[in-house]
N, C-alpha and C positions, 0 to 999 in steps of 0.2 A: 307479206308476212309469211305465207306458206312457203315461198321460195327460200326465205332466210332459214326457216326451220329445217327444210329439206337439206340445205347446204351444211348446217350444223350437225344434222344426223349423219350425213355422209362422212364428215370429218371425224366424228366419234367412232364410227365403224372402222375407218382406216386406222385410227390409233389403237383400237382394240386388236387389230390384226398384227400390228407392229410390236406391241408389248410382249406377247408370248415369244416371238422370235428372239427378242433381246434377252428375255428371262431364261430361255433355254440354253444360252451360251454358258459354257463351263470354263472356269479358270483352274488349270491343274499345274501343280509344281513338278519340276523335273530336276534330276540330279546334275550338278555341274562340278567337275573336278578341275581345280586350278592349281598349277604348279609353277615354280620359279627355278631358274638355273642356279641361283644362289640366294640365300635369305640373309646373309651378312656380308655387306660390301662397304667399300670406302666411298667417300664423296666423289661424284662424277664418274663412277664406274657403272657400266650398263648391266642390266639384269634382263634375261630373256624370259618372257612369261608365256604360258600356254593354258588354254581352257578346252576341255572336251565335254560335249553334251550330246546325248542321243537325239537323233532327228525326229521331230514330230511335225506334222502338217506340211504345207506346201510353200510357206514363206516365213521369213524371220527378219528381225532387227536385233542388233547386239551392240554393246559398247563396253569400253574399259574406262575406269576412273583412275586418274593420276598416272596414266601410262599412255604411250602412243601406240595406237592399233596398227599392226602390220597387215593383217588380213584374216579372213575367215573362209574356209573351204569345207566341202563335204567329202568325207572319206567314204567312198562307195562300198568298200569292203565291210566296214563296221557300221555304216549308216549313222555316222556321228559327225557333228560339226566340230572342226578343229580351228580354233582361233589363236592367233599369236599377237604379242605386243611387246614393246620395249619400255623399260622403266629406268630412269636415271634421276638422281637428286643432287642438287648443288649445295644442299645444307644437310648437316647431320640430323638424325631423328629416326622415329619409328613410323613407317608408312604402311598403311593397309590399302592394297590395290584390289578393286572389286570388278568382277565381270558380270554383266547382265545380258540376258537374252530373252526375247519374246518370239514364240512361234505360233503361227495361225494355221488352223485346219479349216479350209473354206467350206467344205461340204457339211461337216459336223458342227461348224460354228464354234469349235473348241479353241481355247487359248492356252498355250503352255508357257509357263514362265520359269526361269531358273536363274540362280545367282550363286557365285562362289567368290572366295577371296583368299589372299595370301598376304602375310605380313613380312616386310623386309626392313631390317635394321641397317641404317646407314651411319657409318662412323667417320669421324674426322681422322685421316691417317696421321700416324706419328712418325717422326724422323728417328731412325734407329741406327744409322751409320752413314759412312761415305765410302766411295770407291774412286780410284783413278784408272782410267782406261785410255785406249788409243795413244799409247806412249810412242814418242818419236824423238830422234836425235836432231838437234838444231845446230847447224853449222859445223865447224871443225872443233876437235877437242883442244883443251888447254893442257899443255904439258909443262910441268915444273918439277922441282925437286921432290915434291910430295907425291907425285904420281900423275896419272892421266885422268882428266876430268871432262865429262860430257855434259852439255846443257840439254836437259830433257824437258819436253813439253807433253802435256796430257790433258784430257778432259776429266772434270770432276763430276761425280754423280751423287745425288741424294738417294739413300736407301730408305724406303718407307717400310712400315710394317706390312707383312704379307709378301716380302721379298721383291716388291716393285721398286724399280730404279728410274730416276728422272735426271736427265742431263742438267747440270747446274752452271758450270763455267769452265775456266781453264786454270792450270797451275804449271809452273816451271821451276826447276831446281837443278842443281849440279849433282852428278852421280860419279863417284870415283870408280874407275874401271876395275880396280883390284878388290872392291868391296862386294860382298855377296848380297847385301840388301841396304836399303836406306829407309828410315821412317820419316815420312813427309807430313807436315802439319797442314790440315785442310780446314778452312773456316767457311761456314755458310750461314746465310740468314734467311729464315722463312717467316714472313710476316714481321713481327717485332722481336722474334726469338732468334738468338745467335747460337750456332752450334760449332764446336771444335772437335775434330777427330784426328787421330794419327793413323795414317795409312801406310802400310809396309809395301815398298816397291822392291822387287828382287832383281838380281842381275839377269836372270833368265827372262823376266818380263820385258826387259829392254833389249838385250842382245840375243835372246833366243837360245842361249847355251848356259 
């Protein structure tokens, strides 16, 4: 019985030594600055993210939410951690990306925590126009009483808002050599929506003069 009591007493003494050590640990908040290369983008466009936080302690763990972490390095000059990540969304919406970091100081048993966030608005791009590029002459010209006609081939491009262009398909048409321009009808379909545009092709675009 005495042996059991002595073991219990020793256990209680060990616990009493451990509790103050845990109680002495401090959790302190630290500032985090999060920034984005752009806060208004279209679907499937990438946004470069960065977070800067002053270094505390000897070790750290960090994470990004809703973004793919690229890496975290220590800037020796400023003694700050610099973390980068990439965000991309395939659906329109308002996204809040958060960065979290926990730093531990071994000797003082202090814990430093920080978090910051940035909001990115992702929009579905709108079709605003069409272009014809990469024009070339196909075969030999047709010559008749009305003049000389060339068969022209070119690539069609969808113009999205934000001046982005995306290759769509091909178009061909006849161009009269004596004309200074020709208005070419271009039709495109995006999803279930059809678009029709008139694209002006000039003599100089084809012949260079």
